[in-house]
Structures are given as structure tokens and as C-alpha cells.
N, C-alpha and C positions, 0 to 999 in steps of 0.2 A: 640549341636553345630550348626546343620542345622537351628534350631529355632532362634538361636542367629544371625546368618548371615542373615536370612530371614527378620529382623527388619531394615536392612540397604539397601539402594537403590543400584542396580546393573548397573546403567547407567553411572557411574563415578562421579556423583554430591557429593559436600561436603557441610558441614554446615558452619555457620559464623566463626567456630574456626578451619577451614580447616581440620575437621575430616569427616569420612564417613557419609553421610547423614542419620539420624535415621527417617524412615518413619513415626513413631508415633509422632514425635516432630517437624518435618519440612514439608515444602511444602503442596501439594494438595490444598484443599479449605480452609485451614488455612491461607496460605500466600496469596492466590489470591485475596482477598478483597483489600489489600494495593496496588496490582498492577492494579486492575480494577479501584479503586479510582483515582491513579494517572493517568490512561489513559483517564478517564472520565473528569478530571479537565483539563489536557493537551490539549485535544481535544477541550473542552470549550473555552480555550485561542486561540487555532488556528483557529478554525472556527469563533470566536468571532471577529478576526481581518482580517480574509481572505474573509468571505462570502460577505461583503460589499465593498471589495477592488476596484472593477471596478467602483463603484459609487463614492468612495474617489478620485480616480484618474480623473474621469470626472469632478465631482463638486467642489473639493477642489485644485486639481492641474491643472484643466482647460485643460485636455487632450482629443483629438479627440476619437471618439467611438472606431475606428480601433486600435488607439494607446493604449488606455486604455486596450482593449481586449488583445492585445499582450503583454502589460506589465504584466498583471495579469496571463496570461499563462506562461510567461518565468519565473516569480517568482515562480508560482506553480510548473513547471517543475523543477526548482533548489531544491526545497524543497524535491523533490522525487529522485534527483540525489545524493544529500549529503548523504543520507544513505549508500552509498558505502563506504565512508570514515568512517562513524561510525561503520558499520559492520567489516571492516578490522581491526580496532584497537580492536574491541570487541573479535573477533576470534582469533586474533594474539598476542595480549599483555595485555590488560586491563581487558578482561572479560566483561560480559554483564552489571554486577552491576555497575562497576565504570565508564564504557563509558555512562550508563544512567545518573549517578550522575554529572560527569563533563559537559557533553553537557546540562544538565538542567540548570545549572548555566549560561551558555552562553545564553540559552533561555531567562531566566528571564532577563538578561542585555538587550537583545534586545527588550523585551517587554516594558521594563522601558523606553529606549530611544525612543521608538515608542510613547508612552505616552506623553513624554516631547515634542517631534516634533510636536504633535498635540495640545498641550494646553499652552506652554510657548510664550508669545509674542515675536516676533522676530524670532522665530524658526517655528511657525505655519503660514500657508498662510493668506493673507489679504483678507477679504471678504467685498464686497460692497453692498451685499445682500444675503439673504439665498440661499446657494448652487450656488452662483456666485463669485468665489474666484480667486485669482492669486497667485501663489508661484514663489519666486525667484529661481534661479539655486541653490543657498546655501541651501534654505529650502528643496527643492526637493532632494538634495544630502544627507541630514541628514535623511530624511524620507527613502530613499533607503538603506543607510547604516544600519538603524535600521531593515529594512525588511529583509535583507539579513544575519543580525547577527541572526535573527528568523530562517531564511532557515538553517544556520549553526547548530544551537542549535537543531532544529528539525531533522536534519540528523542523529545526534547521537542517538536520542530516537526511532524514528521510526522502524528500523530494529531490535532493540533489546528487546522492551518491550513486543511484542506478543511472540517472542521466549523464553523470560526469563519467562514468566507466563507458557509457556507449558513445560519449563524445571522443574517446580514444580510437574510434574507427570512423574513417572518412567516408561520409555518405556518397561522395561523388565517385569513389573507387568501388567497382563491383565486387572484387574480391574482400575487401575490408567490410563492405556493407553485408556480405554473407556471414562474416565472422560475428558481426553484431548480433544476428538472430541466435547464435550460439551463447553469446555473452549473457544474454537475459536468462537462459536456462542455468548457466553455472553460477550467475549471481544469486539466483534463488537456491541453488544447490548450497552456496556458502552460507546464506541465512540459516539454512536448516542443520548445518552442521554445528553452527553455534547454538541453535534451539536443542539440538540433540544432547549436547553437554549439559545445557542449562536445565531441561526438563528431566535429566536422569541424576547427574552428580549434584548440581547446585541445589535441586529441590530436597535431595537427601541430606545435604548439609544443614539446610534450613530447619528440617523437622527432626534430625537425630542429633545434630551438633548444636545448633543454635542460630537465632536469625542475625546475630551480629556477624558471624562468619558467613552466613547465607547471603548477606548483602555485601560484604566486604569483598569476597571473591569477584563477584560482578563489576564492582567499582574498579578492581585491579585490571579485568578484562577490558574495561572501557579505556583505562589509561594506556594499555597495549594498542588499542583500536586507533588512539591518536598517534602514537608511534609509528605504527604501520602506514598511516596515511601520509604523515611528513616524510616518510622515508623514500617516497617515490616522486617527490616534487620535481625533480630534475628530468623525469621521463614523461611526465604528463603533458597533454595538449590542453590548452586552454581556449575556452570560448568566451568572447568579450561580451560584457553585459550590453543589452541594447537599449537601455532606458526603459521608463516605466511602461509595461504592456497594458496596465489599467489605463493611463493617459491616452496611448494610441487607441485603445478600444472606445474611450469617451469620445475621441475626436471624430472617429468615423460615425458615430450614433448622432453626435451634434451636427456634423455636416450634412448628414443624410436628411435629417429633419428640417434643416435650413433650406434644402433644396427639394423638399417634398413635392413641389409642382413642377420640377424640371423633368423633362422627357429623357429617356435613356436613348442613347444612339443605337442605331441598328448595328453598327460594327463595333465589337468589343475594343478594337485596336485604337478607337478614339478616346477610350478611357485614359486618364492620366497615370502615367508610370514614368520612372526616371529612365533616361536614355543610357545610363551608365550600365556596365554588365553586372554591377553588384547592386543590391538593394540599398535603398535610403536608410533602412534600418540597420545599424551597426551589428555585425555578428549574424545576419540573417540572409539566406538567399531569397530571390524573388519567388513569388508564388504565382502560378498561371490562373487566369481568370476561369471562373465556374459559373453556371447558370442559376445555381440555387440562391435563394434569399436576395433576389434581383433588387429589392429596395435600397439595399445598402450601397448597390453600385453608383447611386446618386451622389454619394460622397466622392466619387472619382471623375464626375462630369465636369468638364472644364466650361465655365460660363464666361460671358464677356467681361464681367468685373474681375474674374480670376486672371484672364488675359492682360488686363490693364495694370495689374499689380506687378511691381518689380520683383517681388520675392513672394513665396507660397506661404499662405496661411494655413497651417495644418487643421485648423478648426473649421475651415471652409472648403478646403481641397485636400483629398488624401490620396495616396497612390494605390493602385490595384492591389499590390502587396499587403498594405495596411487593412484594406478592406477585406482582403481574403483570410487574414489572421483572425479578424472577428468571426467570419463565416465558419472557419475551422473550429473554433472554440464552441460556438452554438451547435455545429453539426455533432460534437463530441457528447453534449449535455444528454441527449436520450440514451446513449450507450452507457454513459456514466450513472444514470439513475437506476438501470437495471442490475448494477453491481451492489446496490445497497442490502437488498434481501440476502444476497450470497454472503455478504460479510456479517449479516446477522446470524447466519447459520454458523460461520466460522467463529463468531464470538463465544458460542456455547461451549467451546473447548475449554475456555479458562473461567467458565461460568457454571451453567447447569451440569455439564459433565462432571464437574469436580463435586458439586453438591450430591449428584447422584452416587458418585464412588464413595463418599463419606458414609454411606449407609449400606456398603457391600463388604465382602470379606477381602481385606487388603493384604493378606498374608501370603507369602511364597515361602513355605515351610515355616522356619523361625522368624523369617526376615519380614518385617512389616513395610510394605511399600507406600510411599506417601501418595495420596489421592492424585495429586496434580501430574505426577510422573507418568501417568498413562498416556500424557500428551506425546511422549516420546515416539509412540507408535505412529502418530501423524507425521512427525519428523522422519521416521524410518521410512514410511510410505513415500514421501517426497524425495529422499535420497535415493531411494530404488527407482522411483518413476523418472526422474530427470534424465539419467543416462540412458535409460530404456526409451524414453521419448525421443531424445537427441539422436541417438545412434541407431535405434532400431525401428520406432514406430514411423518416423519422418520418412526414411527411404521406403519403408513397406507402404504407407498410405500414398506416397507420391506416385506410385505405379497406377493406382486408381484415379487420383484426382488431378494428375498432371501439374500440381501445385509445387514450386520449389521448396516449399517448407511443409509439405504434406497436407496441412490444414491451414487455412487462412487464419489470421488473428481472431476474426469474428467466429469462425467455425470452431476454433480451439476454445474461445471463452464460452460459448453455447454448450459445448460437450461438458464443461465443468459444471455449469449450471444444472444440467440433467443429473449428473452423478451426485451432487450435493443432496438432492431429494431423498436419495437412498440412505444417507448419513442419518437424516432426522428420522426416517422410518425404522432404521436400525435401532437408534437410541430409544425409540417409543416402545419397541419390542422388548428390549432389555429391561425397561421400567415395568411393563406388564408382568413379565415374568418375575421380577423382583417383588413386586406388590402381591402377587399370587403366593409367592412363599411366605410373606409377612402375614398375610390373611390365613393361610393354612396352619401355621405354627403359632399364631398369636404374637408375633415379634414386634407389635406396635411401639412399645415403650422399652424394648431390650436395649441394654447398655453394651451388649456384646455385638460382634460383627454377625450380620445376617449370613447364613451359610450359602451365599452365591458369590463365586470369585469375581472380583473386580475385572478380571481378564475377559469377562464377556463384553466389556466396552471396547476391546480392540478392534472389532469390525466397524465401528462408528467412527473411531479415530482415523483408521487406515482409509476409509472412504473420503473422508474429508481431505486427507493428504492427497489422494489421487485427484480431486476436485481441484485443488489448489494448482497443481502442476499445469492444468488446462486453464483455468479462469484467471488466477492471479498473475502467473507468468504472462499469459496473453494480454491482460490489462497493461502490465508493465511495458510490454513490446508496442502495443496498439497506441497508448497514449503518448509514447515517445516518438514513434513513427509518424503519427498523424498531427502532432503539434507543430506549429511554426517554429523555426530554429531558435528565435528570441523568446520563446515562451515555453521551452521544454520543462524547466523546472516547475512552472506554475501548473502546467497540465499534468505533470507527475504528481504534484500536490493535489490537483484536483482528483486523480485516480484514487490517491491514498483517502480522500475524505469520504469515499464510499465505506471505507472501514469505520471512520468515525461515525457517519450517519447510521452504520449498521449496529455499532454499539449502543448509540442513542435509542435506535428503534427497539433494540433488545430490551433496554431499561424502560422504555415507554410500554412496551408489551407486557413487561413484568408488573409494571404499576397497574395497567388496565385489567390485566388478568387477575391479579390480587384483589383489586377492588370489586370486580364483578362475582369472583367466585367465593369471596369470604362473607357474602350476605347472608342474614339470617344465622350468624354464629358458625358458618361452615369453616373447615380448616383451610380450604381453597386449593387449588391447583399446585401452588408453590408454597407449601406449609413449612413452617419452621423445623418441624419433624416431617420430612417427606414420606414416612410410612403413613401418615394420615393424608397425603396429599395425591394429586393426579397429574404428576409431572409429564406423564406420557401425552396428556392432552396438549400440553405446551409444545412437545415435539411434533406432534401431529398437526398442530396449528401452523408451525414453521414450514412442514413439508408441503402443506396446501399452499401457502404463500409463495413457496418456492416455484411450485408448478405454474401458477398464475404469472409469476414473474418471468418464467421461461417463455411463455407465449408472447408476453409483451416484448421481449428481447427479439424474438424472431420478427416481428413486425417491423421494430426500428432498425434492426440490422440488415434486413432485406432492402430498406430504403437508403442505406448509407452509401455514400460515394467518397472514395479515397481521395487525398489531396494530391496535387500536382506540383512539384517543386522544380524550379529552373536552376540548374547548376552553372556556375560561372563558366564561360566559353561554350555553353550548350546552345545549340540552335532549337531544340525542342524540349519540352518539360519532361523530367523524369517523374513517371507515375507508376503506381502499383501495377501489377499484372492485371489483365482483363479478369482473370479468374479469381482474383483476390477479393471476391466477395462472397457473402453467405450463400451457400447452396442449400435450396429448401427441398 
């Protein structure tokens, strides 16, 4: 009987027929190729239309450099805010599978309209020479409608795909749990395979063949992403939606304040929890009590009025697991906040780095390289570093730290924050050298390429790629692992909002810097013609902010305590290793 039970997962997942998931027939690496294929194609589509977006704004829609940069940052930010909507629907009502399916269709519609707006006469901008175009208000409006349809579509996909892939591994099975750590590395690897094709082939198509084809190919890639995802339906494990997490959070807050004058019991065992092996929250394991944020424990204190009621009113009495859900989210917020500046640095690849490249020599022999194609070196760095990290660095570092993953999730994220500082310093050095050439040879108003190869940008892209492997993958794993089972999509979306806020911070910094630096008729740091600007000051500003952000991260990471989950049939909580903390 025990052997029969062992063939089924213990984390609450079910199969396509809504029966307990059989470990031998569903999930693990059998199901993951379909999810990784979906992510690869979707990222090809996303980066294929977004990598060169600032160039499209500037050359096709005839926008000023600062306006183009802000529009790109605002749209990118929206793409990373919309996951909150998708995550809420996935965790509360639809489940991750159907959320991905529905929003993928919206995504494809947006990509199709984007292709039409760039290729159909009357909808596409009117060009009087190459890269010298004018768009009417109507044409611009159609383009932005398509663009924000894509933002809506990607909102449902982003928070769900990584979590859905991780759902294919049973948290209660030690072997499968170890596979999950590798899954996040290879998930990010798949993202960057798609990004590599996008930043090389797709960018070249856009600037050498045409924007219609340049947006059309990503649209086809997105269609393949949908096909890949549906192809694995019979192999997937499905986590049941647990109802609105926001409602449960509100219930804990309300119940706590209603009992603000109630004393907490000396024994935590006196706090209310269901007697069943499973949590009262569908699709979620029980969480062990923690001693942080004790005020919210009042929501789980049983009073005389609670005892007299025939049934439990969740607005007056909550389980320990429900209280710990709220605590888990609150404890994540300081770590989450420290990811914003890193995302601001990351955003420069599709923003200021491209602007910088437009005033450098982009020729390789007779071949002209699209400015945005340099981001391929960021992708190459990630593709190189993921297997190195997974196969070489982890075993090597494990010898010194004793940690099963080499570095804890927080140590991994902190390492990436440090590395990102050097990316901005590298970009500033390149700009200082470039402006030196401009000054010596009086190239301020030249229409020809400045004799400084764009390949001098390679180090700044490669350094960011290295930082991504540490910080972004660490974030993916950390927010999935530390999220309550029934709130994993929501917490994945929360981690993605750092990218959104990073884009908005980038846009805000551009606005503030432009306003302050253009006083008294000056060209400003971010001039329409960067030859008159001081772009290196902007990069140095970001490096200083990154250093300050790292020290804040050290403080909040040192105080963080990992969650404790109780598996079905377990007598003791499953908790992260004792050394799974940030070593200072």
C-alpha cells in the first residue's frame, strides 16, 4: 500500500484527468521540453520585437531620443506589471495552464496587429528615405494598441510559465526537488536561446529587409510557442487554484485588527489550525508557525465567541497557514525592493546602450551591424555561464560552503548585484573614450560613423549577462521556493515587477536628469545628439545607485529567515538548510 501511494505526488498536483499525478507518467523532464520550447519561442517573439523598439520609435515614428527612450521604458515596464493580473487569475480561478493558454492567444493577436501596422500601406509610416519616416497620429495609435496587446498577453504568460515548469517536480520528493534547482537554470538558458536568435537574425531582418518581416517572424514564433505548449498537455502536472490569495490576505489583516486587544497564547500549538493532514487552502501544504510579525498571529487566536460558533468565519478566525501566507509575502518585500535598481541597469541594454551604439562605427568589413544586435553578447554570456554555473561552479563552490547548491539563493542574487556595478562602469568608460574621439577630431555634427568600433560595447553586455545568471535566476528560484504553494504565480509576478519598476525608474531618471542638465540652454546629459551630451554621467549615476542598493541588500538578506512547509504525512516541517542564509 505504501509503495502504491509512493507513485503519486504529495504536493497536491493532479494529472490531465484531474486524478492524483502519477510520478512515472507525468511531470519531471518528460514534460519540461514542451514548457522550455514554449518559453524559447515566446522569448524569441518578445525580444524579436522589443530589442530594436527604441530604433523603431526614433527612425519610423520620428521620435526624439529622450521620448523614444521613455516610451520604450514605459512599455517594458507595463509588460512586467501586467503579470500581476495574470498571476491573480492563475492562483485564484483559472490555474496556470489555462491562464497561459488564454493569454497566449491575446499575445498572438497583438503580434499579428503589430505586423500589419508595419507592413500594410496606410497603416505603416510614410518614409521619404531609409530610416527617415513620418507617422500620422492614427498610425502611431494602431502601433501602440498592438504593442500594449502584446504587453497584456505577456502578462498572463510571464508569471506562470516558470512556476508551471517548477510544478512538474514534486517538492516532497528529495530527488525531484534537486531537479527543480537545475530547471530554473535551464529555463533561463531557453530564454536566452530565443533572445540570441532575436538579437541577431530578427534585428538584422528588421533593419536590412524591413519591419513588416521583422515583426512577422516573431509573430510566427509566438504561434509555435502556443503549439509547443499544448503539445505536452497530457504529460503535465496541474496545481489546483486555491481561491483568491488577496481575499485570504485581507481576512488575516481584518481578523488581526479585530483582535488587537487579545493576548497571544504562550504555546503556538494553541493557535488555530485544521486537524486534517492537508491545509484548508486547496492546492497548498500547511506552513509551520514562525515568530516574526507576531501581531498577525492574533488572527489565529480562538476566542470564546469563536468557540461558540458552529462554523468558522474566516474574517474573524484564520488558520496558522493562512497567517503564515501573509507573513511570507511581507518578508519577501524587502528582498523584492532591492531588485529594482538591478532591473534599471538591465534596462539600459535596450535603451541607452542602443543610443550609444548609434553614434559608433557599426561596420564589420562591408557589413553594417544593427545597433541593437550587440545585445547578442549579453545572450551569449548567459548561454555560456548557465552550464558553467550548473555543472562546474556549483560543485566547486560546494566544497567551500558546504551548501548543496554551492551558493544560497540570496548569496547568488547578491553576487549578481555586485557584478552589475562593473557593467555600468564599463559603459561609462566606453562613453568617455568615445567623446574623447569626438572632441579631438571635431565629430560633433558628423553624419558618418565615428571611428570607434561598436564592439567596444561587448564588455558591458557580457558583464550584464554574467550578472543575470546570478541575480535573475536566483530571483526566479527564490520567489518560487519562498512563496506559499497557492501564491506562487503571484509571487513570481511580484518578482517580475522589479523589472517593471526598473523600467519606470529608468524613465524617471531620464526625465529628472534631462530636466536638471538642460537648464540654461545646455545640451544635457542625454542630448538628442549624444556627441554634445554626457551620457557617461548617467552610467556613473547608475553605478553609484547599484553600490548603495547592494549594501541595503546585505542588511535585509542577513535578517531574512526561510519559510517552513509541512508535507502531507510528514511529522516535522520541511525547511531550508540551516546554512541557506546569506553569509557576510
